[in-house]
C-alpha positions in Angstrom: 138.8 146.2 157.7 142.0 147.0 159.6 140.4 145.6 162.8 140.0 142.2 161.2 142.4 139.5 162.1 145.6 139.9 160.1 147.2 136.5 159.8 147.8 135.4 156.3 146.5 135.1 152.8 144.7 132.5 150.7 143.6 133.0 147.1 140.8 131.6 145.1 141.6 129.9 141.7 139.5 130.0 138.6 137.2 132.5 137.2 139.1 135.6 138.1 141.9 134.8 135.6 144.4 137.4 134.5 143.1 141.0 134.5 144.4 144.0 132.6 146.2 146.6 134.6 145.5 150.4 134.5 148.4 152.8 135.1 147.7 156.3 136.6 148.9 159.3 134.7 150.4 161.2 137.6 152.8 160.2 140.3 154.1 161.7 143.5 157.4 161.3 145.3 158.0 157.9 147.0 160.4 157.9 149.9 159.4 154.4 151.2 156.7 151.8 150.7 156.2 148.3 152.2 153.5 145.8 152.9 152.5 146.1 156.5 150.1 143.2 156.7 147.5 141.3 154.7 143.9 140.6 155.7 141.7 138.0 154.0 138.5 136.0 154.3 136.8 133.3 152.3 133.1 133.3 151.4 130.8 130.5 150.3 127.6 132.0 148.9 124.4 130.4 147.5 123.3 131.0 143.9 120.2 133.0 145.1 122.5 135.5 146.7 125.2 135.8 144.0 124.8 133.7 140.9 128.2 134.7 139.6 130.2 133.8 142.7 130.0 130.5 144.6 133.4 130.7 146.3 135.3 133.9 146.6 138.2 135.5 148.6 138.4 139.1 149.7 142.0 140.3 150.1 143.2 143.5 151.8 146.8 144.5 151.3 147.8 147.0 154.0 150.7 149.3 153.0 153.0 151.6 155.0 155.4 154.3 153.9 155.3 157.6 152.1 153.5 157.4 148.8 150.1 158.3 147.2 147.5 156.2 145.3 148.9 157.5 142.0 152.2 155.9 142.8 150.7 152.3 142.8 151.2 150.8 139.3 150.7 147.1 139.8 149.6 144.5 142.4 149.4 140.7 142.2 148.9 137.6 144.3 150.7 134.3 143.4 151.6 130.8 144.4 153.7 128.1 142.8 151.1 127.4 140.2 149.2 130.7 139.3 149.4 134.4 139.3 146.4 136.7 139.9 146.7 140.3 138.7 144.8 143.0 140.5 143.3 145.3 137.9 143.8 149.0 138.3 145.2 148.7 141.9 145.4 152.5 142.4 141.6 152.7 142.1 141.3 150.0 144.7 143.5 151.7 147.2 141.6 153.1 150.3 143.6 156.0 151.6 141.8 156.2 154.9 142.8 152.6 155.8 145.9 152.5 153.6 145.0 149.2 151.9 144.3 147.7 148.5 141.2 145.6 148.4 140.4 143.0 145.7 137.9 140.1 145.4 138.9 136.9 143.6 136.4 134.4 142.4 136.9 130.7 142.6 134.5 128.2 141.1 130.8 128.5 140.6 127.6 127.0 141.9 128.2 123.9 139.8 131.9 123.4 140.3 133.8 121.7 143.2 133.8 123.5 146.5 137.4 123.8 147.6 140.0 126.5 148.2 143.7 126.3 147.5 146.0 126.6 150.5 149.6 126.9 151.4 152.1 129.7 150.9 151.1 132.8 148.8 152.9 136.0 148.1 151.6 139.6 147.5 153.6 142.0 145.4 152.8 145.7 144.9 154.7 147.8 142.3 155.3 151.5 142.4 156.0 154.2 139.8 159.7 154.5 140.7 160.3 150.9 139.9 160.4 149.6 143.5 158.3 146.8 144.8 156.9 145.6 148.1 156.4 141.9 148.8 155.3 139.7 151.6 154.5 135.9 151.9 151.9 134.1 154.0 150.9 130.6 154.8 147.2 129.6 155.1 145.4 126.7 156.7 141.9 125.2 156.3 138.7 126.4 158.0 139.2 126.1 161.8 143.0 125.8 161.4 145.8 128.4 161.3 148.7 126.8 159.4 148.0 123.1 158.8 146.5 122.8 155.3 145.0 119.6 153.9 147.2 117.7 151.6 144.6 116.6 149.1 140.8 116.8 148.7 138.7 114.7 146.3 136.1 117.0 144.7 133.2 116.0 142.5 135.3 116.8 139.5 139.0 116.2 140.2 141.5 115.7 143.1 143.5 118.9 143.7 146.7 118.9 145.8 146.8 121.2 148.9 143.2 122.4 149.0 140.4 122.3 151.5 136.6 122.3 151.4 134.8 125.6 151.9 133.0 126.2 155.1 129.6 124.5 154.6 126.4 126.6 154.3 123.5 126.2 156.7 120.2 124.8 155.5 117.4 126.7 157.1 114.3 124.7 157.9 110.9 125.6 156.6 108.5 127.2 159.2 110.5 130.2 160.3 108.1 132.5 162.3 108.1 136.2 162.7 106.0 137.0 165.8 105.2 140.7 165.3 103.1 140.9 168.5 106.0 139.9 170.7 108.8 140.9 168.3 110.5 137.5 168.3 111.9 135.6 165.3 112.2 131.9 165.6 114.0 129.6 163.1 116.0 126.4 162.8 119.0 125.5 160.7 121.2 122.4 160.2 124.8 121.9 159.2 127.5 119.3 159.8 130.9 120.9 159.8 133.3 120.8 162.8 134.9 124.0 161.6 131.7 126.0 162.3 132.3 128.0 165.5 129.8 130.8 165.5 127.5 132.9 163.2 124.7 135.3 163.1 121.4 136.0 161.2 120.9 138.7 158.6 117.4 140.1 158.4 116.0 141.7 155.2 112.8 143.5 154.1 110.8 142.5 151.0 113.0 144.8 148.8 116.2 143.0 149.8 117.4 145.8 152.0 119.3 144.7 155.1 117.2 145.6 158.2 119.2 144.1 161.1 122.0 141.8 162.2 121.5 139.4 165.2 124.0 138.9 168.0 126.6 136.2 167.6 125.7 132.6 168.3 128.8 132.1 170.4 129.5 134.6 173.2 133.2 135.3 173.3 133.0 136.8 176.8 131.6 133.7 178.4 133.0 131.2 175.9 129.5 129.6 175.7 126.6 129.7 173.2 124.6 132.9 173.5 121.0 133.1 174.8 119.5 133.1 171.3 120.6 129.5 170.8 117.8 127.4 172.4 118.9 124.0 171.2 121.8 122.5 169.3 125.6 122.7 169.0 125.8 124.9 165.8 128.1 122.5 163.9 126.2 119.2 164.0 122.6 118.5 163.4 119.8 121.0 164.0 120.1 124.3 165.9 117.1 126.2 167.1 117.2 130.0 167.5 114.8 132.5 169.2 115.8 136.1 168.5 114.1 139.2 170.1 114.5 142.9 169.5 117.3 143.3 172.0 119.2 140.6 170.1 119.2 142.4 166.8 121.3 145.5 165.8 119.7 147.9 163.4 121.4 148.1 160.1 120.7 151.8 159.9 121.4 153.0 163.4 123.8 152.1 166.3 121.0 150.8 168.5 118.8 147.7 168.7 116.1 147.2 166.1 112.8 149.1 166.5 109.4 147.5 166.5 108.7 149.2 163.2 111.9 147.9 161.6 111.1 144.4 163.0 107.7 144.4 161.4 109.3 145.1 158.0 111.4 141.9 158.1 110.5 139.5 155.3 113.3 137.0 155.1 116.7 136.1 156.6 120.0 134.3 155.9 122.1 132.4 158.4 125.8 133.2 158.3 128.3 130.7 159.7 131.9 131.4 160.6 135.0 129.6 161.9 137.2 131.1 164.6 137.9 128.5 167.2 141.5 128.3 166.0 142.3 131.7 167.7 143.1 131.6 171.4 142.9 135.4 171.6 139.4 135.4 170.2 137.4 138.5 169.2 134.4 138.9 166.9 136.9 139.7 164.1 139.1 136.6 164.4 137.8 134.3 161.7 138.8 133.2 158.2 135.9 131.5 156.6 132.3 132.4 156.2 129.2 130.9 154.5 125.7 132.2 153.8 122.6 130.1 153.7 119.9 130.4 151.0 117.1 132.9 151.6 114.5 131.8 154.2 111.2 133.6 154.1 109.3 134.2 157.4 105.7 133.4 158.1 104.1 136.3 160.0 102.3 135.5 163.2 
């Protein structure tokens, strides 16, 4: 999203590999083209959510100038060790926001949990032979530009990487009080980079029903009222979430009692963000999802 923090770029190594590039058959005049900015975020997902992607990076390359999607013939991300080719970049170009979006996969549920850091470059090629390029430096979760030097993983030690933001473990005994329309749950995690988060609510068919308010209130710089106990990033945190605290996934208003009654399970999402002094709900770099936690109805 263009409204996301635009600060730098980090890329995930591994399963993505080199992908074939598709060239469009038609072109339009190009008078200018450049990379305006690059948005990115890292995700750590459990195997019950996405068995093919344990760690991944979403990259948005924002472009400016006079060109059309058909003019874009190549796009890549690289560092000193590897190159990642974005397959068919013209098909991944969003004309409404003027950006190319790609997802890179790094590791699996059984591999080490770390992201490469440091300086990366993005290069976009156009049909007239011109290229646009920009470089960025990326830090670890909770940091802006100070990467780790090494990290010992369960398999190997890799230079200039950092661990992923840890996933929350949701305790058993989550309650959905349909009479009073209140959901109560507890989770635990130990990771100083965790700054905020929210809860995603789903029905029994895995449809997203609602999204809770953030755990950290950026207007007051304190934990929000749904956090009843805990510090978010150390030990156990208890949550109590009512209708007014959940935005409907299908409307622009709070969840209705009917929608609340259809909730079957949830996931706790954790994010960093304390590294940004001009904080908004979009200023974060790393995100993690908990495993599925089923509610007991009351």
